[in-house]
C-alpha positions as CSV (number, residue, x, y, z in Angstrom):
1,M,361.2,169.7,105.5
2,I,362.5,173.3,105.7
3,T,360.8,174.4,102.5
4,K,361.4,178.2,103.0
5,R,364.1,180.1,104.8
6,C,363.5,180.8,108.4
7,P,362.6,184.5,109.2
8,P,365.5,186.2,111.2
9,N,363.6,186.8,114.4
10,G,360.4,187.6,116.2
11,L,357.0,186.0,116.2
12,A,357.3,185.3,112.5
13,R,360.2,182.9,113.3
14,A,358.1,181.3,116.1
15,A,355.2,180.7,113.6
16,W,357.7,179.3,111.1
17,F,358.9,176.8,113.7
18,L,355.3,175.8,114.5
19,R,354.7,175.1,110.8
20,E,357.9,173.0,110.6
21,A,356.8,171.1,113.7
22,A,353.5,170.2,112.0
23,E,355.3,169.0,108.9
24,Y,357.7,166.9,110.9
25,E,354.9,165.4,112.8
26,E,353.1,164.4,109.5
27,V,356.1,162.4,108.4
28,G,356.5,160.8,111.8
29,N,359.6,162.6,113.0
30,L,358.3,163.4,116.5
31,E,361.6,164.2,118.1
32,R,362.3,167.0,115.5
33,A,358.6,168.2,115.9
34,S,359.1,168.4,119.6
35,Y,362.3,170.4,119.2
36,C,360.6,172.8,116.8
37,R,357.7,173.4,119.3
38,T,360.1,174.0,122.1
39,V,362.1,176.6,120.1
40,A,358.8,178.3,119.1
41,A,357.6,178.5,122.7
42,G,360.9,180.0,123.8
43,I,360.8,182.6,121.0
44,E,357.1,183.5,121.9
45,D,358.0,183.8,125.6
46,R,360.9,186.1,124.9
47,E,359.0,188.2,122.4
48,L,355.9,188.6,124.4
49,H,357.6,189.3,127.7
50,S,359.8,192.0,126.1
51,R,356.6,194.0,125.6
52,P,355.6,196.2,128.5
53,L,351.9,195.2,128.7
54,C,352.6,191.5,128.3
55,A,355.3,191.6,130.9
56,L,352.9,193.3,133.4
57,M,350.2,190.7,132.8
58,G,352.6,187.8,133.4
59,S,352.3,184.4,131.9
60,P,349.3,182.2,132.6
61,G,351.4,179.1,133.3
C-alpha cells in the first residue's frame, strides 16, 4: 500500500494512517487495517489532548 511517505507527526499523520487503513481494507488485509486505525486513534488522542481547550473538554468516550 504505502503510496506516499508518511507525514512526520500531527493530525496529518493520523489522516495518512486512516487512508492507509481504507486501502488495506479494500484489498482484504483487515489485520493491517485495524493496526492503522489504532495508530491513527492514538495520534488523534495525543494531539487533541495536548491542546488546552480539548483537554478541558475531555473525551466523549
